[in-house]
N, C-alpha and C positions, 0 to 999 in steps of 0.2 A: 587437389582443386585445379591445379595447373595442368596436369595431364588431361582430366575431364575437358578443360578449355580448349587443349591442343587438338583433340579428339573431336569436339563439337566444329571447330575451325576446319581441321582437315575433311571432315564429312560435307559441312557446307559447301567448301571449294570444289569436291569433286562434284556433287551435284549443281553446283552453279557453273563449272567451268569445264569439266572433262568432257561430257557426251560432244559438244561442238567440236572440239579438237580431235576428238576419236572419229567423228565423220567426216572432217576435213582430211585428216592423215589417211584414214581407211576405207572411207565411203561409209553409207549408213548400212547397218547391220542389228539383228537383234542383240546379238552378243560379240564380244571381242575377245580376243586371246590374252591371257595373263601378260605375256611379251609386250602385246599392244597396248595396254592398260598402263605397265611398268614405264615402258617408253614414253608415253604420252604426259604421264605423273611428272617423269623426269624432266623432260623437255618443257613442261608447262611451269615447272620450278614450285611444284606441289610436295606435299610432305609425303616422302618415301616411307618414313617409319613407320605411317599407319596406312600402309597401301592396301592391306587387306580388305579394309572398308570399300577403296574403290573398285577391288577385284568381285567383290558379292554385289556391287551395285552393276557391273557390266560385264562380267564372265557369266557363264553359266554354272551350274552346281558342281557339274562333273570337272569342268577345268580349275574352278576353284579348289577342289579337294586334291586333284591331282598335283597342281602346282605346290601347294603347301605341303604334300607328302613327300614330292622330290626335293624339295629343300629342307625336310626334317622337321617340320613344324606343323602343328595339329589345330585346325580351327574348326568349330562348327558353322556350318554355311548358314543354317537356319537362325542361329543364335547370333552370326555377324549380320544378317541380314535385319533380326530383331533390334540390336543395337541402333544401328543404322535409322530404322523407321523411327525407332524413339527418340533419337537426335533429331529427326526431321520433323516429326509430327508437334505440332503445336500444343496439341493436347495429351501427348503420352499416352494415347489409348492402348488398350491391352490388347497383347499381340497374340492371343493364345490359339485365333483361329486359323486353320490352314491357308495360307498366301496372303494373309493381312498385312505381314512386312511388306509384300513384293506390292501390293496395292498401296499404301501409304507411301513408299519410297517411289512408285512411278509418278504419284500425284505431286509430290514434293519436286522432283527432277523436273516435271511440266511446269510448277509454279514458279521455281528457280529459274527457269526457261524462258520466261514470259515477262514483258514490261523491261523496267529497268535491269533486271538481273542477267541480260545476256541469253543466249541458247543454253541448253543445258539437256541433258538426256542422250539417248542414242534412239535409234529407230525404233518406236514403240516406248521407249523411255528404258530398254533393256528387258522390259517384261511384256505379257500380254496388254493389249489395251493401251489408251492412253496417248502418252507421249507427246511431243510437242510439234508435231507436225511436219517436221524436217527432214523432207524426202522420204523416198519410198524404201522398203524393205524387201529385199529379194531374198533373205536365206531363213 
């Protein structure tokens, strides 16, 4: 149960805080490199033990897979995205459709990025469409 709470808090903090910090440090981009995401997580004092969730939110699929392969770990990108989407979705909807998890994550990052939650997400929220309107995306 404690692990589940830590995971929820980490994913929520990545959605709430990481996008604006990545934009500030590296400019607006659809995706960031694993090194940029890890550095930003570390500098922001966020949970490094669960950084795979931040990586699936802000890195592209091939970078996520290559990063984990290089360090001798194996995580399924789509399964990790589904975990993030389930954590961020208020309804815990079924995410069996292709791309559904990306849509839910994008919407959640946009929601956390509005109002009193501070800026979140990257250009386009890290995915096609949506986002929080924070700058332009040239890549």
